[in-house]
All heavy atoms as an XYZ file, in Angstrom:
830
protein
N     -23.739    -10.429     43.040
C     -23.733    -11.295     41.888
C     -25.056    -12.046     41.865
O     -25.536    -12.504     42.897
C     -22.576    -12.283     41.958
C     -22.624    -13.271     40.828
S     -21.492    -14.685     40.943
C     -19.931    -13.917     41.066
N     -25.589    -12.169     40.693
C     -26.797    -12.952     40.492
C     -26.481    -14.084     39.531
O     -25.875    -13.858     38.487
C     -27.917    -12.081     39.883
O     -28.177    -10.999     40.771
C     -29.176    -12.891     39.673
N     -26.852    -15.288     39.900
C     -26.646    -16.444     39.038
C     -27.983    -16.814     38.422
O     -28.991    -16.945     39.127
C     -26.078    -17.647     39.829
C     -25.941    -18.856     38.940
C     -24.749    -17.270     40.458
N     -28.000    -16.951     37.115
C     -29.201    -17.379     36.414
C     -28.876    -18.668     35.671
O     -27.818    -18.782     35.052
C     -29.676    -16.311     35.431
C     -30.121    -15.051     36.117
C     -30.726    -14.069     35.136
O     -31.133    -14.410     34.043
N     -30.786    -12.816     35.548
N     -29.794    -19.601     35.733
C     -29.605    -20.878     35.068
C     -30.518    -20.959     33.857
O     -31.656    -20.500     33.896
C     -29.944    -22.042     36.010
C     -29.016    -22.155     37.193
C     -29.353    -21.577     38.408
C     -27.815    -22.830     37.078
C     -28.504    -21.677     39.498
C     -26.960    -22.933     38.163
C     -27.310    -22.359     39.368
O     -26.472    -22.452     40.440
N     -30.001    -21.565     32.815
C     -30.801    -21.835     31.620
C     -30.567    -23.291     31.251
O     -29.425    -23.737     31.125
C     -30.387    -20.920     30.476
N     -31.651    -24.028     31.128
C     -31.566    -25.446     30.782
C     -32.365    -25.712     29.516
O     -33.490    -25.232     29.370
C     -32.129    -26.303     31.913
C     -31.457    -26.173     33.271
C     -32.236    -26.952     34.322
C     -30.024    -26.650     33.203
N     -31.787    -26.473     28.615
C     -32.484    -26.804     27.377
C     -33.689    -27.699     27.656
O     -34.695    -27.620     26.969
C     -31.532    -27.483     26.394
N     -33.572    -28.546     28.687
C     -34.655    -29.450     29.055
C     -35.048    -29.173     30.502
O     -34.196    -29.154     31.383
C     -34.218    -30.905     28.888
C     -33.878    -31.248     27.461
C     -33.380    -32.664     27.331
C     -32.973    -32.938     25.900
N     -32.332    -34.226     25.740
N     -36.327    -28.962     30.771
C     -36.754    -28.639     32.138
C     -36.512    -29.782     33.114
O     -36.492    -30.944     32.738
C     -38.249    -28.353     31.988
C     -38.652    -28.949     30.697
C     -37.436    -29.040     29.830
N     -36.312    -29.411     34.372
C     -36.140    -30.383     35.443
C     -36.702    -29.779     36.725
O     -36.759    -28.558     36.873
C     -34.650    -30.744     35.638
O     -34.537    -31.628     36.758
C     -33.795    -29.527     35.900
N     -37.090    -30.633     37.643
C     -37.564    -30.165     38.942
C     -36.410    -29.957     39.917
O     -36.605    -29.443     41.007
C     -38.552    -31.176     39.537
C     -39.850    -31.233     38.748
O     -40.199    -30.224     38.112
O     -40.516    -32.285     38.769
N     -35.195    -30.341     39.524
C     -34.045    -30.272     40.418
C     -33.546    -28.842     40.638
O     -32.909    -28.560     41.648
C     -32.911    -31.134     39.872
N     -33.810    -27.945     39.709
C     -33.316    -26.571     39.828
C     -34.296    -25.639     39.127
O     -34.901    -25.997     38.127
C     -31.894    -26.429     39.221
C     -31.884    -26.701     37.738
C     -31.315    -25.070     39.512
N     -34.480    -24.458     39.716
C     -35.308    -23.459     39.051
C     -34.464    -22.801     37.975
O     -33.396    -22.253     38.262
C     -35.797    -22.414     40.043
C     -36.831    -22.922     41.001
C     -37.356    -21.799     41.880
O     -36.679    -20.817     42.134
N     -38.575    -21.965     42.334
N     -34.928    -22.863     36.729
C     -34.135    -22.337     35.628
C     -35.028    -21.905     34.483
O     -36.157    -22.392     34.336
C     -33.158    -23.408     35.136
N     -34.491    -21.002     33.686
C     -35.131    -20.641     32.429
C     -35.053    -21.863     31.522
O     -34.008    -22.511     31.439
C     -34.381    -19.457     31.803
C     -34.722    -19.210     30.380
N     -35.881    -18.583     30.002
C     -34.056    -19.523     29.238
C     -35.915    -18.508     28.686
N     -34.810    -19.064     28.199
N     -36.121    -22.200     30.857
C     -36.093    -23.311     29.917
C     -35.766    -22.732     28.547
O     -36.528    -21.951     27.985
C     -37.432    -24.084     29.897
C     -37.384    -25.189     28.855
C     -37.723    -24.658     31.275
N     -34.611    -23.081     28.061
C     -34.107    -22.564     26.799
C     -32.600    -22.420     26.910
O     -31.956    -23.158     27.646
N     -32.067    -21.465     26.194
C     -30.622    -21.271     26.190
C     -30.258    -19.953     26.862
O     -31.060    -19.026     26.936
C     -30.084    -21.303     24.752
C     -30.241    -22.665     24.136
C     -31.260    -22.925     23.227
C     -29.390    -23.703     24.482
C     -31.417    -24.185     22.673
C     -29.542    -24.970     23.931
C     -30.551    -25.202     23.029
O     -30.699    -26.444     22.499
N     -29.026    -19.863     27.309
C     -28.559    -18.666     28.004
C     -28.675    -17.439     27.109
O     -28.910    -16.335     27.584
C     -27.107    -18.866     28.534
C     -26.762    -17.827     29.580
C     -26.109    -18.876     27.411
C     -27.465    -17.993     30.880
N     -28.552    -17.635     25.804
C     -28.686    -16.523     24.856
C     -29.996    -15.783     25.067
O     -30.059    -14.569     24.883
C     -28.653    -17.008     23.405
C     -27.502    -17.898     23.087
O     -27.235    -18.846     23.810
N     -26.825    -17.618     22.001
N     -31.043    -16.508     25.425
C     -32.367    -15.906     25.609
C     -32.370    -14.868     26.725
O     -33.158    -13.923     26.699
C     -33.407    -16.978     25.956
C     -33.498    -18.090     24.931
O     -33.162    -17.850     23.753
O     -33.909    -19.201     25.311
N     -31.515    -15.047     27.722
C     -31.499    -14.177     28.896
C     -30.648    -12.920     28.710
O     -30.823    -11.937     29.438
C     -30.978    -14.950     30.115
C     -31.778    -16.186     30.512
C     -31.075    -16.933     31.636
C     -33.185    -15.816     30.917
N     -29.743    -12.926     27.761
C     -28.779    -11.831     27.618
C     -29.408    -10.460     27.409
O     -29.015     -9.503     28.082
C     -27.789    -12.140     26.494
C     -26.894    -13.351     26.720
C     -26.046    -13.613     25.477
C     -26.026    -13.176     27.943
N     -30.373    -10.301     26.497
C     -30.919     -8.959     26.255
C     -31.584     -8.334     27.485
O     -31.661     -7.116     27.587
C     -31.941     -9.177     25.142
C     -31.508    -10.422     24.466
C     -30.918    -11.279     25.550
N     -32.038     -9.166     28.420
C     -32.724     -8.660     29.615
C     -31.757     -8.146     30.681
O     -32.173     -7.451     31.602
C     -33.583     -9.767     30.217
C     -34.652    -10.280     29.278
C     -35.354    -11.515     29.835
O     -35.174    -11.837     31.031
O     -36.076    -12.160     29.064
N     -30.472     -8.474     30.560
C     -29.499     -8.082     31.575
C     -29.137     -6.613     31.409
O     -28.933     -6.129     30.303
C     -28.248     -8.954     31.471
C     -28.475    -10.443     31.683
C     -27.177    -11.201     31.461
C     -29.029    -10.721     33.065
N     -29.051     -5.915     32.522
C     -28.764     -4.490     32.517
C     -27.263     -4.277     32.648
O     -26.756     -4.005     33.735
C     -29.514     -3.809     33.664
C     -29.360     -2.311     33.644
O     -29.110     -1.746     32.559
O     -29.470     -1.693     34.724
N     -26.534     -4.440     31.526
C     -25.079     -4.294     31.508
C     -24.672     -3.203     30.541
O     -25.346     -2.928     29.552
C     -24.394     -5.578     31.033
C     -24.389     -6.696     32.034
C     -24.647     -7.986     31.623
C     -24.105     -6.484     33.366
C     -24.633     -9.038     32.524
C     -24.090     -7.519     34.278
C     -24.351     -8.800     33.847
N     -23.523     -2.630     30.824
C     -22.841     -1.776     29.853
C     -21.984     -2.743     29.034
O     -20.829     -3.006     29.360
C     -21.978     -0.741     30.592
C     -21.150      0.106     29.662
O     -21.297     -0.006     28.421
O     -20.324      0.892     30.171
N     -22.567     -3.308     28.005
C     -21.943     -4.400     27.257
C     -20.585     -4.016     26.675
O     -19.692     -4.861     26.589
C     -22.882     -4.899     26.159
C     -24.088     -5.575     26.703
C     -25.338     -5.059     26.787
C     -24.155     -6.878     27.285
N     -26.189     -5.970     27.384
C     -25.485     -7.096     27.697
C     -23.229     -7.891     27.503
C     -25.909     -8.270     28.290
C     -23.646     -9.070     28.100
C     -24.975     -9.241     28.496
N     -20.391     -2.775     26.288
C     -19.113     -2.351     25.710
C     -17.981     -2.412     26.731
O     -16.812     -2.510     26.361
C     -19.234     -0.943     25.140
N     -18.321     -2.389     28.025
C     -17.310     -2.442     29.075
C     -17.410     -3.715     29.919
O     -16.821     -3.782     30.998
C     -17.433     -1.207     29.980
C     -17.054      0.050     29.230
O     -15.975      0.132     28.671
N     -17.947      1.013     29.187
N     -18.127     -4.687     29.433
C     -18.323     -5.937     30.173
C     -17.288     -6.983     29.758
O     -16.641     -6.862     28.722
C     -19.729     -6.471     29.917
N     -17.138     -8.004     30.575
C     -16.312     -9.173     30.279
C     -17.203    -10.391     30.442
O     -18.089    -10.411     31.291
C     -15.135     -9.300     31.247
C     -14.260     -8.083     31.402
C     -13.438     -7.805     30.159
N     -12.576     -6.654     30.323
C     -12.936     -5.387     30.148
N     -14.179     -5.100     29.853
N     -12.074     -4.420     30.280
N     -16.947    -11.410     29.638
C     -17.728    -12.648     29.731
C     -16.784    -13.841     29.730
O     -15.743    -13.819     29.074
C     -18.698    -12.755     28.557
N     -17.171    -14.864     30.464
C     -16.450    -16.136     30.471
C     -17.442    -17.196     30.015
O     -18.503    -17.355     30.633
C     -15.918    -16.479     31.874
C     -14.996    -15.381     32.375
C     -15.199    -17.825     31.850
C     -14.645    -15.495     33.842
N     -17.102    -17.899     28.943
C     -18.001    -18.907     28.389
C     -17.379    -20.285     28.528
O     -16.253    -20.512     28.092
C     -18.280    -18.622     26.903
C     -18.802    -17.232     26.568
C     -18.992    -17.102     25.064
C     -20.090    -16.949     27.301
N     -18.118    -21.185     29.121
C     -17.683    -22.567     29.268
C     -18.804    -23.440     28.746
O     -19.854    -23.567     29.380
C     -17.377    -22.863     30.733
S     -16.749    -24.526     30.996
N     -18.598    -23.996     27.576
C     -19.617    -24.825     26.925
C     -18.941    -25.544     25.760
O     -17.712    -25.463     25.605
C     -20.769    -23.946     26.428
N     -19.724    -26.188     24.948
C     -19.167    -26.796     23.740
C     -18.737    -25.674     22.796
O     -19.275    -24.562     22.864
C     -20.218    -27.674     23.066
O     -21.255    -26.855     22.525
N     -17.770    -25.930     21.909
C     -17.369    -24.893     20.959
C     -18.551    -24.338     20.157
O     -18.630    -23.133     19.926
C     -16.366    -25.601     20.054
C     -15.755    -26.635     20.941
C     -16.908    -27.109     21.805
N     -19.482    -25.175     19.787
C     -20.654    -24.716     19.029
C     -21.483    -23.729     19.857
O     -21.882    -22.666     19.394
C     -21.510    -25.902     18.607
C     -22.743    -25.492     17.816
C     -23.519    -26.741     17.331
N     -24.654    -26.351     16.557
C     -25.869    -26.103     17.062
N     -26.076    -26.208     18.352
N     -26.865    -25.748     16.278
N     -21.747    -24.071     21.107
C     -22.544    -23.190     21.973
C     -21.774    -21.904     22.277
O     -22.346    -20.827     22.311
C     -22.902    -23.934     23.265
C     -23.628    -23.134     24.316
C     -24.988    -22.596     23.980
N     -25.831    -23.433     23.190
C     -26.836    -22.966     22.437
N     -27.112    -21.683     22.395
N     -27.571    -23.778     21.732
N     -20.463    -22.008     22.486
C     -19.643    -20.819     22.725
C     -19.785    -19.851     21.555
O     -19.972    -18.651     21.742
C     -18.163    -21.188     22.960
C     -18.004    -21.831     24.345
C     -17.259    -19.968     22.812
C     -16.626    -22.394     24.617
N     -19.703    -20.366     20.339
C     -19.804    -19.505     19.158
C     -21.166    -18.822     19.080
O     -21.260    -17.645     18.720
C     -19.527    -20.312     17.893
C     -18.075    -20.722     17.762
C     -17.842    -21.615     16.558
C     -16.401    -22.091     16.506
N     -16.174    -23.034     15.405
N     -22.225    -19.536     19.435
C     -23.568    -18.949     19.388
C     -23.750    -17.863     20.445
O     -24.298    -16.795     20.170
C     -24.629    -20.039     19.558
C     -24.733    -21.046     18.411
C     -25.653    -22.200     18.791
C     -25.206    -20.366     17.133
N     -23.274    -18.123     21.658
C     -23.397    -17.125     22.716
C     -22.507    -15.925     22.405
O     -22.925    -14.776     22.554
C     -23.055    -17.729     24.099
C     -23.019    -16.655     25.170
C     -24.063    -18.816     24.472
N     -21.292    -16.168     21.947
C     -20.381    -15.072     21.608
C     -20.958    -14.204     20.502
O     -20.844    -12.975     20.555
C     -19.016    -15.625     21.199
N     -21.592    -14.814     19.515
C     -22.230    -14.048     18.441
C     -23.252    -13.079     19.018
O     -23.302    -11.901     18.652
C     -22.910    -15.004     17.459
C     -23.652    -14.299     16.332
C     -24.705    -15.171     15.709
N     -25.724    -15.484     16.727
C     -26.507    -16.545     16.709
N     -26.423    -17.422     15.751
N     -27.403    -16.740     17.661
N     -24.047    -13.544     19.965
C     -25.061    -12.686     20.578
C     -24.421    -11.599     21.450
O     -24.900    -10.466     21.481
C     -26.053    -13.511     21.387
C     -26.969    -14.352     20.500
O     -26.957    -14.154     19.268
O     -27.695    -15.194     21.043
N     -23.346    -11.933     22.154
C     -22.648    -10.939     22.964
C     -22.040     -9.846     22.082
O     -22.100     -8.662     22.414
C     -21.564    -11.598     23.818
C     -22.066    -12.488     24.956
C     -20.908    -13.254     25.578
C     -22.802    -11.671     26.003
N     -21.476    -10.236     20.963
C     -20.936     -9.249     20.024
C     -22.050     -8.351     19.510
O     -21.872     -7.138     19.382
C     -20.234     -9.950     18.859
C     -18.951    -10.705     19.207
C     -18.498    -11.547     18.017
C     -17.850     -9.764     19.650
N     -23.215     -8.932     19.259
C     -24.365     -8.167     18.803
C     -24.860     -7.167     19.840
O     -25.456     -6.146     19.489
N     -24.609     -7.464     21.105
C     -25.003     -6.548     22.183
C     -23.963     -5.450     22.411
O     -24.188     -4.540     23.205
C     -25.237     -7.325     23.482
C     -26.476     -8.210     23.491
C     -26.443     -9.182     24.668
C     -27.735     -7.365     23.532
N     -22.818     -5.552     21.741
C     -21.806     -4.503     21.845
C     -20.503     -4.910     22.496
O     -19.622     -4.073     22.687
N     -20.352     -6.187     22.855
C     -19.091     -6.619     23.462
C     -18.002     -6.709     22.409
O     -18.272     -6.883     21.227
C     -19.253     -7.977     24.159
C     -19.965     -7.873     25.483
S     -19.804     -9.363     26.481
C     -18.104     -9.240     26.980
N     -16.759     -6.661     22.873
C     -15.592     -6.817     22.024
C     -15.106     -8.259     22.158
O     -15.102     -8.806     23.257
C     -14.509     -5.829     22.484
C     -13.341     -5.780     21.546
O     -12.777     -6.806     21.184
N     -12.971     -4.582     21.149
N     -14.669     -8.861     21.058
C     -14.208    -10.250     21.080
C     -13.063    -10.511     22.031
O     -12.922    -11.609     22.562
N     -12.227     -9.495     22.296
C     -11.111     -9.695     23.225
C     -11.570     -9.705     24.678
O     -10.803    -10.078     25.572
C     -10.028     -8.649     23.002
C     -10.384     -7.254     23.397
C      -9.206     -6.315     23.147
C      -9.374     -4.898     23.514
N     -10.540     -4.326     24.005
N     -12.815     -9.332     24.921
C     -13.369     -9.331     26.274
C     -14.259    -10.547     26.545
O     -14.882    -10.635     27.587
C     -14.172     -8.051     26.511
C     -13.291     -6.812     26.482
O     -12.131     -6.905     26.932
O     -13.749     -5.761     26.005
N     -14.313    -11.451     25.589
C     -15.058    -12.702     25.749
C     -14.031    -13.811     25.895
O     -13.252    -14.077     24.979
C     -15.979    -12.962     24.542
C     -16.985    -11.817     24.368
C     -16.692    -14.309     24.693
C     -17.777    -11.875     23.068
N     -14.007    -14.448     27.054
C     -13.048    -15.505     27.327
C     -13.742    -16.855     27.210
O     -14.840    -17.044     27.730
C     -12.424    -15.324     28.712
C     -11.646    -14.052     28.817
C     -12.263    -12.874     29.221
C     -10.306    -14.025     28.480
C     -11.556    -11.688     29.298
C      -9.582    -12.837     28.550
C     -10.215    -11.663     28.953
N     -13.078    -17.774     26.529
C     -13.663    -19.088     26.286
C     -12.822    -20.156     26.974
O     -11.601    -20.042     27.035
C     -13.725    -19.391     24.776
O     -12.396    -19.479     24.255
C     -14.482    -18.310     24.032
N     -13.467    -21.166     27.487
C     -12.779    -22.276     28.122
C     -12.982    -23.507     27.253
O     -14.101    -23.984     27.100
C     -13.334    -22.499     29.533
O     -12.624    -23.516     30.175
N     -11.895    -23.987     26.663
C     -11.983    -25.046     25.653
C     -11.381    -26.365     26.122
O     -10.742    -27.070     25.365
C     -11.274    -24.572     24.369
C     -11.769    -23.249     23.794
C     -10.926    -22.840     22.591
C     -13.230    -23.344     23.414
N     -11.598    -26.712     27.370
C     -10.994    -27.936     27.903
C     -11.742    -29.204     27.538
O     -11.333    -30.294     27.903
C     -10.850    -27.852     29.424
C     -12.144    -28.017     30.188
C     -12.969    -26.748     30.273
O     -12.491    -25.676     29.922
O     -14.115    -26.846     30.697
N     -12.816    -29.109     26.782
C     -13.631    -30.283     26.490
C     -12.870    -31.379     25.756
O     -13.256    -32.535     25.816
C     -14.887    -29.913     25.671
O     -14.466    -29.250     24.474
C     -15.816    -29.025     26.459
N     -11.776    -31.034     25.080
C     -11.019    -32.036     24.334
C      -9.816    -32.574     25.105
O      -9.073    -33.396     24.587
C     -10.529    -31.442     23.006
C     -11.636    -31.139     22.063
N     -12.336    -32.125     21.407
C     -12.187    -29.976     21.673
C     -13.255    -31.578     20.645
N     -13.190    -30.266     20.796
N      -9.597    -32.117     26.323
C      -8.407    -32.515     27.071
C      -8.559    -33.907     27.678
O      -9.637    -34.305     28.082
C      -8.098    -31.485     28.166
C      -7.621    -30.182     27.598
S      -7.262    -28.840     28.755
C      -7.258    -29.515     30.352
N      -7.435    -34.626     27.714
C      -7.396    -35.932     28.370
C      -6.269    -35.959     29.401
O      -6.496    -35.888     30.575
C      -7.178    -37.061     27.350
C      -8.355    -37.288     26.420
C      -9.539    -37.910     27.181
N     -10.589    -38.304     26.264
C     -11.654    -37.578     25.974
N     -11.827    -36.405     26.528
N     -12.564    -38.005     25.138
N      -5.005    -36.012     28.941
C      -3.889    -36.151     29.880
C      -3.570    -34.844     30.604
O      -3.076    -34.870     31.718
C      -2.648    -36.681     29.161
S      -1.817    -35.475     28.096
N      -3.798    -33.723     29.958
C      -3.569    -32.428     30.576
C      -2.127    -31.958     30.585
O      -1.826    -30.900     31.134
N      -1.209    -32.708     29.978
C       0.204    -32.311     29.978
C       0.827    -32.326     28.573
O       2.041    -32.312     28.428
C       1.040    -33.194     30.942
C       0.643    -32.941     32.385
C       0.913    -34.659     30.577
N       0.017    -32.386     27.535
C       0.522    -32.294     26.172
C       1.165    -33.546     25.615
O       1.906    -33.472     24.641
N       0.888    -34.694     26.194
C       1.521    -35.931     25.739
C       0.623    -36.773     24.832
O       1.094    -37.378     23.884
C       1.966    -36.788     26.938
C       2.978    -36.116     27.817
C       4.249    -35.824     27.054
C       5.255    -35.152     27.961
N       6.332    -34.538     27.225
N      -0.665    -36.804     25.097
C      -1.530    -37.715     24.334
C      -1.963    -37.135     22.984
O      -2.311    -37.876     22.072
C      -2.761    -38.109     25.155
S      -4.005    -36.804     25.336
N      -1.949    -35.827     22.846
C      -2.325    -35.196     21.585
C      -3.815    -35.095     21.339
O      -4.241    -34.566     20.314
N      -4.618    -35.589     22.259
C      -6.072    -35.574     22.064
C      -6.620    -34.162     21.953
O      -7.574    -33.910     21.225
C      -6.762    -36.327     23.206
C      -8.213    -36.542     22.978
N      -9.167    -35.653     23.423
C      -8.886    -37.526     22.333
C     -10.357    -36.090     23.065
N     -10.215    -37.211     22.410
N      -6.009    -33.225     22.641
C      -6.534    -31.858     22.666
C      -5.864    -30.948     21.644
O      -6.093    -29.735     21.643
C      -6.404    -31.257     24.062
S      -4.692    -30.928     24.560
N      -5.061    -31.510     20.735
C      -4.373    -30.677     19.747
C      -5.370    -30.188     18.703
O      -6.082    -30.967     18.083
C      -3.245    -31.442     19.073
C      -2.395    -30.552     18.195
C      -1.157    -31.247     17.730
C      -0.329    -30.196     17.006
N       0.587    -30.756     16.075
N      -5.432    -28.876     18.547
C      -6.284    -28.236     17.549
C      -5.368    -27.328     16.734
O      -4.854    -26.336     17.265
C      -7.426    -27.424     18.191
C      -8.254    -26.736     17.130
C      -8.302    -28.331     19.053
N      -5.141    -27.690     15.485
C      -4.167    -26.949     14.690
C      -2.805    -27.084     15.339
O      -2.357    -28.190     15.637
N      -2.153    -25.976     15.600
C      -0.833    -25.992     16.236
C      -0.915    -25.847     17.752
O       0.102    -25.772     18.418
C       0.023    -24.859     15.656
N      -2.124    -25.807     18.291
C      -2.298    -25.552     19.730
C      -2.721    -26.807     20.479
O      -3.533    -27.596     20.002
C      -3.387    -24.490     19.952
C      -3.033    -23.160     19.408
N      -2.144    -22.307     20.027
C      -3.440    -22.519     18.299
C      -2.027    -21.214     19.324
N      -2.808    -21.315     18.255
N      -2.159    -26.970     21.664
C      -2.620    -27.969     22.621
C      -3.492    -27.220     23.625
O      -3.030    -26.268     24.267
C      -1.444    -28.632     23.344
C      -0.676    -29.607     22.501
C       0.363    -29.175     21.686
C      -0.989    -30.953     22.519
C       1.073    -30.069     20.909
C      -0.284    -31.865     21.741
C       0.748    -31.420     20.938
O       1.444    -32.304     20.171
N      -4.736    -27.632     23.748
C      -5.638    -26.942     24.674
C      -5.091    -26.977     26.092
O      -5.205    -25.999     26.827
C      -7.038    -27.568     24.650
C      -7.753    -27.471     23.313
S      -8.111    -25.787     22.803
C      -6.911    -25.553     21.508
N      -4.453    -28.082     26.488
C      -3.963    -28.213     27.862
C      -2.730    -27.365     28.126
O      -2.506    -26.952     29.265
C      -3.682    -29.674     28.191
S      -2.343    -30.425     27.233
N      -1.930    -27.080     27.120
C      -0.706    -26.305     27.319
C      -0.871    -24.839     26.922
O      -0.358    -23.957     27.583
C       0.452    -26.917     26.520
C       0.832    -28.342     26.905
C       1.937    -28.854     25.989
C       1.274    -28.418     28.358
N      -1.551    -24.584     25.831
C      -1.713    -23.225     25.311
C      -2.968    -22.546     25.833
O      -3.150    -21.350     25.653
C      -1.756    -23.244     23.778
C      -0.509    -23.848     23.182
O       0.587    -23.574     23.696
O      -0.620    -24.596     22.195
N      -3.822    -23.286     26.452
C      -5.090    -22.777     26.969
C      -5.315    -23.390     28.331
O      -4.364    -23.566     29.068
N      -6.492    -23.814     28.660
C      -7.651    -23.938     27.779
C      -8.428    -22.637     27.595
O      -9.394    -22.598     26.863
C      -8.518    -24.982     28.464
C      -8.242    -24.782     29.917
C      -6.781    -24.376     29.984
N      -7.975    -21.540     28.247
C      -8.713    -20.290     28.133
C      -8.124    -19.455     26.993
O      -6.915    -19.198     26.957
C      -8.689    -19.502     29.458
C      -9.386    -18.157     29.309
C      -9.344    -20.323     30.571
N      -8.991    -19.086     26.061
C      -8.631    -18.243     24.928
C      -9.665    -17.130     24.835
O     -10.821    -17.326     25.197
C      -8.690    -19.040     23.613
C      -7.698    -20.159     23.524
C      -8.000    -21.420     24.021
C      -6.464    -19.959     22.929
C      -7.095    -22.464     23.935
C      -5.545    -20.995     22.836
C      -5.856    -22.248     23.333
N      -9.255    -15.973     24.318
C     -10.273    -14.973     24.020
C     -11.047    -15.466     22.812
O     -10.585    -16.347     22.071
C      -9.669    -13.589     23.700
O      -8.957    -13.665     22.471
C      -8.786    -13.081     24.828
N     -12.221    -14.918     22.607
C     -13.015    -15.314     21.447
C     -12.258    -15.024     20.159
O     -12.287    -15.825     19.220
C     -14.362    -14.595     21.456
C     -15.262    -15.016     20.318
C     -15.739    -16.317     20.243
C     -15.630    -14.117     19.334
C     -16.553    -16.713     19.195
C     -16.455    -14.506     18.289
C     -16.915    -15.805     18.223
O     -17.707    -16.197     17.192
N     -11.536    -13.912     20.094
C     -10.740    -13.586     18.909
C      -9.677    -14.653     18.667
O      -9.439    -15.050     17.534
C     -10.100    -12.214     19.046
C     -11.103    -11.085     18.954
C     -10.484     -9.707     19.131
O      -9.297     -9.609     19.536
O     -11.199     -8.734     18.862
N      -9.034    -15.144     19.720
C      -8.045    -16.220     19.582
C      -8.724    -17.518     19.150
O      -8.186    -18.258     18.323
C      -7.297    -16.432     20.894
C      -6.398    -15.288     21.283
C      -5.879    -15.390     22.707
O      -6.550    -16.014     23.567
O      -4.799    -14.836     22.962
N      -9.894    -17.792     19.696
C     -10.624    -18.999     19.333
C     -10.941    -19.003     17.838
O     -10.863    -20.040     17.177
C     -11.915    -19.109     20.144
C     -12.732    -20.339     19.830
S     -14.279    -20.335     20.786
C     -15.153    -21.642     19.956
N     -11.264    -17.853     17.296
C     -11.594    -17.767     15.868
C     -10.395    -18.065     14.981
O     -10.562    -18.391     13.802
C     -12.163    -16.382     15.525
C     -13.553    -16.084     16.102
C     -13.970    -14.665     15.720
C     -14.580    -17.097     15.636
N      -9.194    -17.983     15.523
C      -7.984    -18.291     14.751
C      -7.698    -19.795     14.706
O      -6.839    -20.241     13.951
C      -6.775    -17.559     15.348
C      -6.915    -16.047     15.358
C      -7.204    -15.474     13.992
O      -6.538    -15.793     13.011
N      -8.229    -14.643     13.918
N      -8.421    -20.578     15.506
C      -8.254    -22.028     15.496
C      -8.866    -22.581     14.210
O      -9.704    -21.928     13.588
C      -8.929    -22.647     16.727
C      -8.327    -22.253     18.073
C      -9.175    -22.801     19.208
C      -6.894    -22.755     18.196
N      -8.462    -23.786     13.793
C      -9.007    -24.364     12.565
C     -10.542    -24.405     12.573
O     -11.166    -24.532     13.637
C      -8.429    -25.776     12.544
C      -7.183    -25.671     13.368
C      -7.478    -24.639     14.417
N     -11.131    -24.301     11.405
C     -12.585    -24.207     11.241
C     -13.339    -25.368     11.906
O     -14.408    -25.193     12.437
C     -12.938    -24.165      9.756
C     -14.408    -23.962      9.475
C     -14.939    -22.639      9.974
O     -14.191    -21.643      9.985
O     -16.122    -22.598     10.354
N     -12.761    -26.558     11.886
C     -13.472    -27.717     12.459
C     -13.682    -27.583     13.954
O     -14.493    -28.269     14.544
C     -12.763    -29.031     12.141
C     -11.406    -29.210     12.806
C     -10.244    -28.675     11.977
O     -10.474    -27.992     10.971
O      -9.084    -28.944     12.356
N     -12.955    -26.697     14.605
C     -13.159    -26.483     16.032
C     -14.255    -25.491     16.201
O     -15.100    -25.511     16.963
C     -11.871    -25.999     16.701
C     -11.918    -26.158     18.192
C     -11.808    -27.401     18.756
C     -12.099    -25.088     19.010
C     -11.873    -27.561     20.131
C     -12.157    -25.222     20.377
C     -12.038    -26.475     20.937
C-alpha cells in the first residue's frame, strides 16, 4: 500500500502534493473499472472526487462515502445528522456514492 497526501495549503509538517487529491488520480496505475474507493471529506469534496473517479471508469456503487461530518450524539436522538429521511448515525455514515446522490440536494 502506498499512502499519498494532498494538502490545499503547504506545510513543513508533512511531505505532500500541494493541491487536491483529484490531481493525483490520473497518475495512479489502477484498473479503475475494478477498483473500490473510500472517500472521507466534506460532501462537496466527496462529490468532486467521485466525479473524477467516475470519469476514470469507476462505478458509483464501488465508491464508498463517509458522511459523519454532521453527527453529534451518534444514536439518532438529537436529529443533527438527519438528512431527508436518513440519520447519518443510524443509516450510515457509510453510503455508496449512488446512495449519496439519493440524499436531498442540499447535502
